[in-house]
N, C-alpha and C positions, 0 to 999 in steps of 0.2 A: 377635523375633517373637510375636504376640498367639497364644495358645494356641484354637483350634476348639473351641466348647462341643460335646460327646458325643452332645447331642441332636440333631444334624441327620446323626449318622449310625446312629442306631436304627432306622428304616425299611428300612435295608439289611441288618440283621441279625436276619430272621426270612422265612419264607415261599420263595417263589419267588427273592426278591431275594440270601435267603444263597448259595443255587445259582449265581446270577451270578456273584457276587464271587469263589467259589470257583474257578468256570472261569477267569477272567480272570487270579487273580492266579496259576493256573499256567503262564500265557504272560508274562505280566507279567516276569518277569527277564529274559528273553531278547529282550524287544524294549528293555526299560532298559538292558542293557549295548550292544547295537546303538548305542541314539540316545548312548549317553556316550560310545562309541569317536569316533562322527563329531563330536562335541562338545569332547576332550578336547585340547589347547594342542599335547599330542605327537602328534598325531596330521596337525597341519597342518605342510605343507612350511616350513621355515627358512631365511630368506633366507643367503646364502652370506656367509660372512665374508668382508672387504676382503682382496685380496692383497697381503703385505708385501713391497715391493720392498728389495734391496740397494741401498743409496747407497754410494757412492764420497766422494762431494761430505759426506756426514753423517760418513763417517769421518775423512776432513780435518779436517773442523771440530774433532770431541773431539781428535784429536791437539793441534792448535793450543792449544786450551784445557787441556789436559795440560800442555803444553809451557810455558805462561806461569804456571801454578802455581794457575790459577782454578779452583775447584772447578765440577765437573761435572753437581754435585745442583744446582746454582744455573743452568741453563742447561734452556728448553723448546723442543720444535722438534718441528711436527707440520705435516708437507706433503701435502695428499688430494686425489684428482680429485673433480669436482664432483658427479660421480655417485655420491660414496661407495665404489666398489671398488677400487679401489687407494690403498694406503699409500706413499706413495715415500719419506718418510724420517719418522723417529719418535723423540724422545730424551724421556725426562720428562715428556709429555703432561699427565699428571695432578698435577701437582707446582705446586701455586700460586704464583704470582711476580709481582714487580711489572711490570705492563704500560706502567705510564709514560702518556705521550699516546694509546696505543692502545685505551686505555677510552673516549675520544673517539666509537669504533665502535659501542660500546656507547650511549652517547648517542642517535648518531644512529639506532640501530636502534631504541631506545624512541620518539624523536621521531617516526621516522616512521609505525609501526606505531600510534600516540594518535592524530595531527593529519594525515597526509599529507603528501604531498612540495610541493602545492600553498597549504597551509597558509600564511596571512598573519598575523602579529600585529597586534591593533587596539589603540589608546588612544586613548579617547574622554571627552570633557569635557561634563558635563552642568550643569545646573541647574534650582533647584527652581521657577521660575517663568521668564516673560519679564522682558527689562531693561528698567526703566523710563528709555525713552529721552530722557526731561524732565531727567532727573536724571543719569542715568546711573549706576545703582545696580540691582546683583541683589539683590530681595529673599529673603533665605534662603541656602541653601548651594550651594557651588560643589564640584561634585565631577569628579575625573581617575580615570579608570575603565581598569585596564590587565590584560590578560591574559599580562602577561610577557616582553613584547618586548627580545629579549636585545638590541638593536642602538641602543636609545634613549640618547642623548647628553643633556647638561648645554646644548649648545648649543639643541638642539630643545627642551628645557624654556623655555630663554629666548625661543624664536622664538616659545613658544604665548602666553608672557605678552603679548609684543609685537601679537600677532595677536588676542587680547583687548581689547586698549587701543584699536590701530585701529579696531576695531568697538564704541568708545564707551564701553565697560565704564571706570569708574574706582574703583567702592568696591562692595563684597560685606557685604552686612548679617549674615551668618552668618559658615558654618565655611568653612574649604576644608580637602576629605576628599579623601584620594588611595586608592583602594582598589586590591586584587589584589594579584598577584605582579608586584611594582614595584622595577626598578635600573637603575642609569644608570653609562654607563663600566664601570669595573672591578672598582666596589664592589657587594657585596651586603649591604651594611650597610643595612635598612629606612629610617634616620632620614634616609641622605642624601639622597635626593629632594625627603624633608621638608623638610630644612634648603633646599637649591637651590632650590627652588620657592619658599619663602616668601621668600627675598632676590630671585630675580629678578622678585616681583612685587613689589615694594618698589623694588627699581630702575626697574621701568617706570612706579612711578606708580599701580598699582592699590591700595586699602588692604582690608584683611581685618579686617572687625572681631570676629570670631571667632576661633577657633583654627585650627590647622594641624597634621594629624594623618591617619597612617595607621590603616588599619581592610584586613581579610580582605575580597576581592569579594563573599562571601555577604552580607555586612553590611549592604549598599546596594542588593542588588538590586530590591528593592519601593519601594525611596525617589528611583527616578529619575525625573527630568520630563524636561525639554526638552534634546533634545541640540543644543550649540551647533559642536563644533570632531570632528575626529577624524582620526588618525594611523596609516598603514600601512606596515608593514616589508618588506622583500623577500621572497619565496616562502623556503618551508623548504630547495626544494632547493639554494638560491642560499646559503642562511646556512649550510648542512653544507659544500659544498664550500669555503666561506672557512675554515671551523674546522679540517676535515681536512687539505687543502692545505697550510695557513700553522700550523696547528696553535695556534689562539689559543684562549689557556686562560680570558681572563675570557667570551669570548662562550659557550664551552663550561659554565661553570660557573649563569651566567645562564640557560642554556637549560636547564638539570637541575634549577635552582630554579623553572622554570616548568612543570616535568612533576610536580614535586611532591618533589623530592631525592633524595640516593643510595639513601637505605633504600627509598623508594618504586618508584625504576627496579629495584633487584635484585628487589624482591617481583613486579614485573611480569615480570622476564625467568624467574625459578624458576615461576611460576604459567603463562604464557601463551607461553614460547617453549623450556619443559623443560628448561632448564640447573640444573644441580645445587646447591644449597646449598652445598655445599663447594668447587665450582670460582669462585666470584665473590666478592669484598667489595667495595664502593666505598666509599671515603673522599669523592673530590670526582667531579664528572662528567667532568672536565678530565682527571683522570688524576695529578693533582699530589697526591704524599703518598705513603701507602705504602697503594694498593689493591693486590687479589691476585686476579690473575685465570689460568688454568690454558691450556695451548697449545690445550686440547683444546675448553674453551669458547668460546676465540677465532675456532676454524675453526667452531663452531656458530652464532657472531655471524655471520658471513659468510655461512655458508649462508642465514640467516633473511634477512640484509640484501637477497641476491641475489633471494630470494622475495617480498619486498615490493615491492620495483623493479621487478620483471619483470610483478608486477602494475598499475603504474602504467604500462606502455609505457618503463620506463626501464633502467640499466644502473649498474654499481657506479662505473664511470669519471663517473658522473654526479656523483657525490658524493667521490670520491676522485680524487687527482694519478697521472696516467701519469710515473714516472721519466726524467728528461729531455727532458719534453717540456713538462709544467703548470709555470707560477709554483709556489713553494711551496718547503716542506723538503728535496721529491724532485727540485728542478731539477736539482743539481750531481751525481747520480748516475745509473750505468747510461747514461751519455753515449755511449758507442761505438753506432754506426749498427747491428752487430750485437742490442743489446738496449734499443735506445731506443723508449719505447712498447710496451717487452712488459712492465713491471712495474708492475704497476699497487699502491700501498701505502699506509701510515700510519706515518709514524715517530714514535717515544717516544724520549726522551732524560732523564735524570733523573741528574745527577752527583753529587747531596747526598743520597741514599737510597738503603739496600741496597746499599753500596759501590759506586755506579756501574750505571746502568741504561741500556740501550738497546734498545731493540725495534722489531721490524718485520711488518707482518702485509699479506696481501692477495691478490694475484692474480699468478700468473704464465704466462704463455705458453708451450708445449712442444709441440713436434710429436707425440711419442709419445701424449699424453693431453690433450692441448688445453687450456685452461684450468685451472689447480688452483689451488687456496686453502694458501696455506702463513701459517707463523704461528712468529714467532723471538722469543722472551724472553729475553734475556742480561741477568742479574744478577751484582752482585760482579765488578766489572771496572773497565777502561776504558774511556769510552766511545767513543771513536776508535778505537782496536782491533775492539770488536766492529763497527763498521760495516762496516771494512775486511773482518772475516771472514765477515758477514751479504753483501756483497755478493758475495763469492768464493763463497761456498755458493750461491748462486742460479743465478750464472755456470754453476758446475759440475752444477749439477742441470739448468740447461736443455740442457746439453752431453749429460749421461748418457742424457736423455729426447729424443733424436731431434735437439735444436738448438732454436733460436727459430722459432715459428711466427708469423704475421703480425702485425704491431703494433695495439694495441688503437685503435676508433675514438674519439676524443674530440669533444668540441661546444668551438667557441671558447669562452674563459670570462675574464674580467677579473680582476684581481687585488686590482680595488676593489670594494667591496659597497656600495653608495650606497642608503640608504632613502628614505623621502619627503622632501624638502627643505620642506612645507610642512605645514600643517595643514590640512585642506581643510574648508569650511564647510558646516554641514548645510541642509537646506530653509528650518530659521529664518532663516538670513542670509540665504536667497537672496530669502525673501519681502519682508524687510525692505528689500533694497536695490531694488525697484520704486517703493518709497515716496520722492518726489522731497526731501520733508524732511531723511529719514534719511540718503540721498548727499550732501545739504550740511552734515550735522554731522559725519559722520566725514571730510569732507574738512578741515575746520578743524582745525589743531593748538593746540595750546595752548603758550603761550610762557613757560609755568611748570608744571613737574611739580604735581601734586597733592599734599597733605602726605600721607604713608604713617604708620601705626601702626606699634608694635612687636608683635612675634610674642610673646605670652605664655605660651607652653605649646606643645611638640612633643608630647606624650605624648596619646593616645589617651583619649577620655571612658570613666568608668568604666561598664559595664554597670548598667542599672535594675537 
């Protein structure tokens, strides 16, 4: 804090001003103390702590763990009402454990918070200039710009090359530049799309005189010329339901890369969602590997997910599967009529890490407390045994809290997630299509493919 120069106080230390200061100072401590009492945090009413309820379901679960010789310190359980006023069960809620694929809920939270449920990933194709229709040549570079579509496949890259050829392109005098977070199929290797795209251009008969390489999206922002084609993904809400219901690892990892990577996601959760740094460690957005998360942080993620979805008029069942109702990893669990549709969850399984991992987190419907959040993180034991105990624990929990409430209302969902099957032409092509000579030209099919050139380099050019 900067010191205030004493010259500003000198007029107050002489004459009538001095007397006024003395009178005010005599009453100042009383007023100051009263004001400080009103501002002191201890004077404000504190929220009541949540009620801790006894749970026979938890006691039975703990006995089973000890009977099988598993470490009770590697089990994390927390069941909490949605208003946070009651804790129905608690066991080691602050011990970081391997969440396995429950980590996909974290990826879903960051994606929804940053992008929104209606977001669609767009992949666009640009050229430096119009195509020379007489010689079928693009003078300059061809750009493929992506924002990280996690569903883009090799077949769609092949459709891209064929679409450009059908529209008259036979040669690119410059480079083929792939910009942005760009992945295909199950690979996160940035060189894979470069190699496949170069291969498909050669196969379809489009010659690239320059190089084929990948760069960050920011490197081409000011160099884009004319848009040729575009490709859009399904909405983010449909992608997330597919990822969570079927626990699709490669889509989750590619989505995490589009969000900036595991460490960027963790920093966002700590900064924006208030999760403690010691409560979460993300190795991969899909949960594969040795990620760590506490049961308390898992419940906090569910609270945040519910709040964000409510802002968009959605519910948790729009991105998570209902057990015994929806297709996916929970299709065969809780199929009895008493529980079907009353348990919403995300499963996690990894038999090769931490001595065996099985996890489950979501919402369970009870009569006494309505929908409640639950997180069950089981490490260091048999996966199949843990699954049976998880199901039994939730059934007993429902029974001791008034029985099962009304089933969750779910919207019809397809287990097939289809993206755009074609590359949509831009207004540039629509303008050309009105020219009769161009229409006749693209109808003619070549009897022999054009000669292709070898791609000399797959590395990005060194900066100038």
